[in-house]
Every structure is written in structure tokens, then in C-alpha cells.
C-alpha positions in Angstrom: -185.8 -143.1 50.6 -185.5 -143.6 46.9 -188.3 -143.3 44.3 -187.7 -144.5 40.8 -190.5 -143.7 38.3 -190.9 -145.3 34.8 -192.8 -143.0 32.7 -193.4 -141.5 29.2 -193.5 -138.0 30.7 -190.7 -137.5 33.2 -191.0 -133.7 33.0 -194.6 -134.0 34.3 -193.3 -135.9 37.4 -190.4 -133.6 38.0 -192.4 -130.4 37.7 -195.1 -131.7 39.8 -192.9 -133.0 42.7 -190.0 -130.6 42.8 -191.9 -127.9 44.7 -193.3 -127.3 48.2 -192.7 -129.8 51.0 -191.7 -132.6 48.6 -189.2 -130.4 46.8 -187.6 -129.3 50.1 -187.4 -132.9 51.2 -185.5 -133.7 48.0 -183.2 -130.8 48.6 -182.6 -132.1 52.2 -181.9 -135.5 50.8 -184.6 -137.1 52.9 -185.9 -138.6 49.7 -184.6 -138.9 46.2 -186.6 -138.8 43.0 -185.4 -140.4 39.9 -187.4 -140.5 36.6 -186.7 -142.9 33.6 -188.2 -142.1 30.2 -189.4 -145.4 28.9 -188.9 -144.2 25.3 -185.2 -144.0 26.0 -185.1 -147.8 26.3 -187.1 -148.9 23.2 -185.2 -150.6 20.4 -187.5 -149.0 17.9 -185.6 -146.4 15.9 -188.7 -144.1 15.9 -188.9 -144.3 19.7 -192.3 -146.1 19.4 -193.2 -147.9 22.7 -196.8 -149.1 21.8 -198.5 -151.4 19.3 -201.9 -153.0 18.5 -203.3 -155.6 20.9 -203.6 -159.2 19.9 -207.2 -160.2 19.6 -208.2 -156.8 18.5 -209.9 -154.0 20.5 -209.8 -150.2 20.8 -206.5 -148.5 21.6 -202.8 -149.3 21.7 -200.8 -151.2 24.3 -197.4 -150.3 25.8 -194.9 -153.1 24.7 -193.1 -155.3 27.2 -189.5 -154.6 26.0 -189.0 -150.9 26.7 -190.7 -151.2 30.1 -188.5 -154.1 31.0 -185.4 -152.5 29.9 -186.2 -149.3 31.8 -186.8 -151.5 34.8 -183.4 -153.2 34.3 -181.8 -149.7 34.2 -183.2 -149.2 37.8 -182.4 -152.6 39.0 -178.7 -152.5 37.8 -178.2 -149.3 39.8 -179.0 -151.2 43.0 -177.0 -154.0 44.9 -177.3 -157.2 43.0 -179.3 -159.1 45.7 -181.6 -156.1 46.5 -185.2 -156.6 45.3 -187.2 -153.4 45.3 -191.0 -153.2 45.5 -192.4 -152.4 42.0 -195.8 -150.7 42.0 -197.9 -150.6 38.9 -200.6 -147.9 39.0 -203.7 -149.3 37.5 -207.5 -149.5 37.9 -207.4 -153.2 39.0 -205.0 -152.6 41.9 -205.7 -152.6 45.6 -207.1 -149.1 46.8 -204.4 -146.8 47.9 -204.9 -145.7 51.6 -203.0 -144.3 54.5 -202.1 -147.7 55.9 -200.5 -148.7 52.6 -198.7 -145.4 52.4 -197.4 -146.1 55.9 -196.3 -149.5 55.0 -194.5 -148.2 51.8 -192.8 -145.5 53.7 -190.7 -148.2 55.5 -189.1 -149.3 52.2 -185.7 -148.3 51.1 -186.6 -148.0 47.5 -189.8 -148.0 45.5 -190.2 -148.4 41.8 -193.5 -147.0 40.2 -194.6 -147.8 36.7 -196.9 -145.3 34.8 -198.9 -147.0 32.2 -200.7 -145.3 29.2 -203.1 -146.1 26.3 -204.7 -149.4 27.1 -202.1 -150.3 29.7 -199.0 -152.6 29.5 -198.2 -155.9 28.0 -199.2 -158.5 30.7 -196.0 -160.5 30.3 -193.7 -157.8 31.6 -196.1 -157.0 34.5 -195.9 -160.7 35.6 -192.2 -160.5 35.4 -191.4 -157.4 37.5 -194.5 -156.1 39.4 -194.9 -156.8 43.1 -197.9 -154.5 43.9 -200.8 -153.4 41.9 -202.2 -150.1 43.3 -205.3 -148.0 42.3 -206.3 -144.5 43.4 -209.9 -145.2 43.0 -212.7 -146.5 40.8 -212.0 -144.2 37.9 -209.7 -144.2 34.9 -206.9 -141.6 34.2 -205.2 -140.9 30.9 -201.8 -142.1 32.4 -200.3 -143.2 35.7 -198.3 -140.0 36.3 -200.8 -138.3 38.5 -201.3 -141.5 40.4 -197.6 -142.0 40.9 -197.2 -138.4 42.2 -200.0 -138.9 44.7 -198.3 -142.1 46.0 -194.9 -140.3 46.2 -196.5 -137.4 48.1 -198.5 -139.5 50.6 -195.5 -141.8 51.2 -192.8 -139.1 51.4 -194.5 -137.1 54.2 -194.3 -140.2 56.4 -190.5 -140.5 55.9 -188.6 -139.1 59.0 -187.3 -135.5 58.4 -189.7 -134.7 55.5 -192.3 -132.8 57.7 -191.0 -130.1 60.0 -193.5 -131.2 62.6 -193.4 -135.0 63.0 -196.7 -135.0 65.0 -198.5 -133.8 61.9 -198.3 -137.4 60.3 -200.0 -139.0 63.4 -202.8 -136.4 64.1 -204.3 -136.0 60.7 -207.1 -137.7 58.8 -207.1 -141.5 58.5 -204.8 -142.0 61.4 -206.5 -144.7 63.6 -209.4 -144.7 61.0 -210.6 -141.2 62.1 -210.9 -138.0 60.2 -209.1 -135.0 61.5 -210.9 -132.6 63.9 -211.8 -129.0 62.7 -209.1 -126.4 63.2 -209.1 -122.7 63.6 -206.7 -119.7 63.4 -206.9 -115.9 64.0 -209.0 -113.9 64.1 -211.0 -115.1 67.1 -214.2 -114.1 65.2 -214.9 -114.0 61.5 -218.2 -113.3 59.8 -220.0 -113.8 63.2 -218.4 -117.2 63.6 -216.4 -117.6 66.8 -213.5 -120.0 67.6 -214.8 -122.7 70.1 -214.1 -121.5 73.6 -212.5 -124.7 74.7 -209.6 -124.1 72.2 -208.7 -120.9 74.0 -209.0 -122.2 77.6 -205.5 -123.4 77.9 -206.8 -126.7 79.4 -204.9 -129.2 77.2 -206.8 -132.2 78.6 -210.2 -130.6 77.7 -208.8 -129.6 74.3 -207.7 -133.2 73.5 -211.1 -134.6 74.7 -212.9 -132.0 72.4 -210.8 -132.8 69.4 -211.2 -136.6 69.9 -215.0 -136.1 70.1 -215.0 -134.0 67.0 -213.0 -136.5 65.1 -215.5 -139.2 66.1 -218.5 -137.2 65.1 -216.9 -136.0 61.8 -215.9 -139.6 60.8 -219.4 -140.9 61.7 -221.1 -138.2 59.6 -218.8 -138.1 56.5 -217.2 -141.6 56.5 -219.4 -144.1 58.2 -217.3 -146.9 56.7 -214.2 -145.6 58.5 -216.2 -145.2 61.7 -217.3 -148.9 61.6 -213.6 -149.8 61.2 -212.8 -147.7 64.2 -215.5 -149.3 66.4 -214.5 -152.8 65.3 -210.9 -152.2 66.2 -211.7 -150.8 69.6 -214.0 -153.6 70.6 -211.0 -156.0 70.5 
């Protein structure tokens, strides 16, 4: 799977993602990470990519031309008839969630656009963006952190990225449930013991215990997800 990220800070993306599991996935060529510095595509001799907004207001706005030309550099590297999904990370987008990550992991290529300042000229967004995605109801100084989160969450669902493929289907948010609590050695720590069922060797009872714990944990911490789970399983 290919990720193409349009950004003013490519080094931030590269340094943040070329490590740990995602870095290993890039080395194994399960995924590829390509960054495009938007400043490289401006026609302004001073490498300026922003200007004042029409109508007044605080802050500067990224201009349409350099963003569009950076996108064309990505598009021209692909087969002529291929149309990639283009994601703009912004507060007004749909909330990013595990289901969306799973959907995006099935794509061949994703283009992610990182905005800055007051955002990006609406005209270029209308021209190239297919998906508007938000990490939550708060504002970041730029889209780079959001893009890295999307790349990380999507990548781990791509075959070959995780050493244990079961990890992606037993963790939090799968089937609208949070993950059950887990334990490792030693058997007792600061007076707290590992639940006996986990050491019983009875896999059926262990699975039942884990499922019950997932239900209770979701009900307690995320009642909104718990309601979704109940609705789906009443069908």
C-alpha cells in the first residue's frame, strides 16, 4: 500500500513514521511512505505558500496553486486512469475511527493533505479532495500529527505489517468492544494476582472471561460503543 503525504514539514512525517512497527513495514515493503514538500511546488520565488484571506480575518491561508501542483506530482506518478482517495485532515471532517481505518486499508494508494495556518483555499479542496477526516473536536497547529495517526492506524491493518495478524481483530474497537485486560509475569505483583482463569489452560473459559471483560469494560468506559454493540446484536 502506498501513502503519499503533502506537507510543509516532510521531515516531521519521516522521522515520526520511519521507526518501530511502521518503519519495519516500510523496510519489508508492505507499505511505502512518500512525502511531498508543498513549498517545492510554489511558483513564488521566495517559496511562499500562503496569503491573506479575502474578506479579512485572522491568520493566513495556504494557496491553491502549490497544493494543486503537489497533488499533480503524485497523480502523474500513477497510471493515468487511476483515481486515488485524497484525504484532507481538518476539524470539519468525519471522525476517524477503526471502521474507517479498516475501509482505507483496502485502498491501493492514499493521498493525505496536511493543512496549516487557517487551512487551505477552498477551491483546490473542491477540485481534488475525496474525504474530509478529523481526529476529534480540537484544533492542531497542522495536519502532520493527524496524518501520522491515520497512516499508523491504517498500516497495521495491511497484511504483513503485524507479526501476529490476530492482533488487529482482537483489540479495542473491533466489533464495537474495548479490549479485555491483559497480564504478564510475574504471577503476583504488589499483592495483585493474575486472574486464575488465565492460568487454567481452559481456552473456552478464557475466551468467555475475556468476552465478559470486554463487555463490562466497554459498558463502563464507552457506553456509546456499548449501545452500538447491543443494537448490532439485536438484529
